[in-house]
N, C-alpha and C positions, 0 to 999 in steps of 0.2 A: 424588471430587468430584462433587457433584450438578449437574444441568443448570441449576438455579436459580442456584447460585453461579457457574457458568461464564457465564451470561447477565449476571450482575451484574458480573463481571470485564470482560466485553466492553463493557458500557455505560460502565464507569469508563475503560477504554482510549479509547473514542470521545470521551468528555468531555475527557480529557487531550490527545488529538490535536487536537480542535477548538480548545481553549484555546491550544495551541502554535501552531496555524495563525493564529489571530487576533493573537497576540503577534508572530509573524513578520511579519505584514502591517503592524502598527503600527511595528515597527522599520524595515522597508523604506520606509515612508512618511516616517519621520524622516530616514533616510539619503538618500533621493531626493525632496526636497521639490518638485521641479519636475514629477515624475511624477504623473499623475492617480490617483485612487482606483481607477478602472477598470483602468488598466495594472497597478497593484500587485495587484489582485484576480486578474487574468489570470495573472500570474506565480506568485503563491502557489497559486492553483487548479491550475495546470498541474503544478507540482512535487508537489502533493498527489495529483493524479490519476495522473500518470505514474510516480512513484517511491514516495511514502509509502504510499499505499493498497495497491498490489501488494506492496511490501516488508513491510508489516504482515501481510498475508495469508500471505506466504511463511513468515514467522517465527512464525505462530500455534502450531505444534506445540511450540515451545520457550517458551511463555508461563509455565510453572512454573519453568523453570531460569534464564531471563534476564529482567532488568528491562526495562520498556517502552522507556526511552530507548535502551538498547543494541539492543533488537530493531528499533527504528525505523531507527537508523543502519545497522546491518548489513543490514537488509532493503532499505533504499534503495540500498545499494551492490549487493546481489544483483539487485534489480530493474533497476538501470541496466545491469548486465552482461547480464542476460537480454534486456533491451530491445534492446541493441546486436546481440546474436547473432540474436535473432528477426527484427529488421529486415533484417539481412543476408540471411537465408534466405527471408524473405517477399518481399524484392526479387528474389531469384533466381527464385522461383516465378512472379513477375510481378505481385504485388499492389502497387498504387501506394502510395507512401510516405504520402500524405495519409490513408490508412486505418489506418496503424500505430498512431497515437496514440489511436485510438478502440478498436481491437481488442485491443491488447496488455493494457491493464489489465483489460478484461473477461475475457479468456482466463485471465489469471493468477489473478484473484479466483475465477472459477468452478472452475479446476483445484484451487486451494487448498481450497475448500469441499468438493469431491468427495473429495479425498485425506483431509481431516480426518474427514469422515463415514465413509468406507470404513475408515479406521484404527479408528475407534470400533466399527464393525460387525464388523470382523475380531477385535478384542479381545474384544468381547461374544460372538462365535461361538466363540472358543477357550476362553473362561472359563466 
């Protein structure tokens, strides 16, 4: 698979995730009519930032084997589990909990990018 088709697949995934996020926001606004748009946006944005984005990045190596919807669901569950475990250990280390929601997604996304790129590098080096 070429780099161009991989970029195209990633763009398609991002479009689908953005569309699903907007649809989720609309559904939540219909279900909770007394809530403001700002509150709904905060809720949807936090779920996207804390669980969907890290979960998507965690599941990127399986993008050829598993469909996007399944990767998002499984990835969100994996991200939630990792977030719980990481928060526990970061709390033991002494990092205040207010920083966990900022650091965790960044660390997971960066670690996923590094692992994916190193996997490609190792495959290229061996082949």
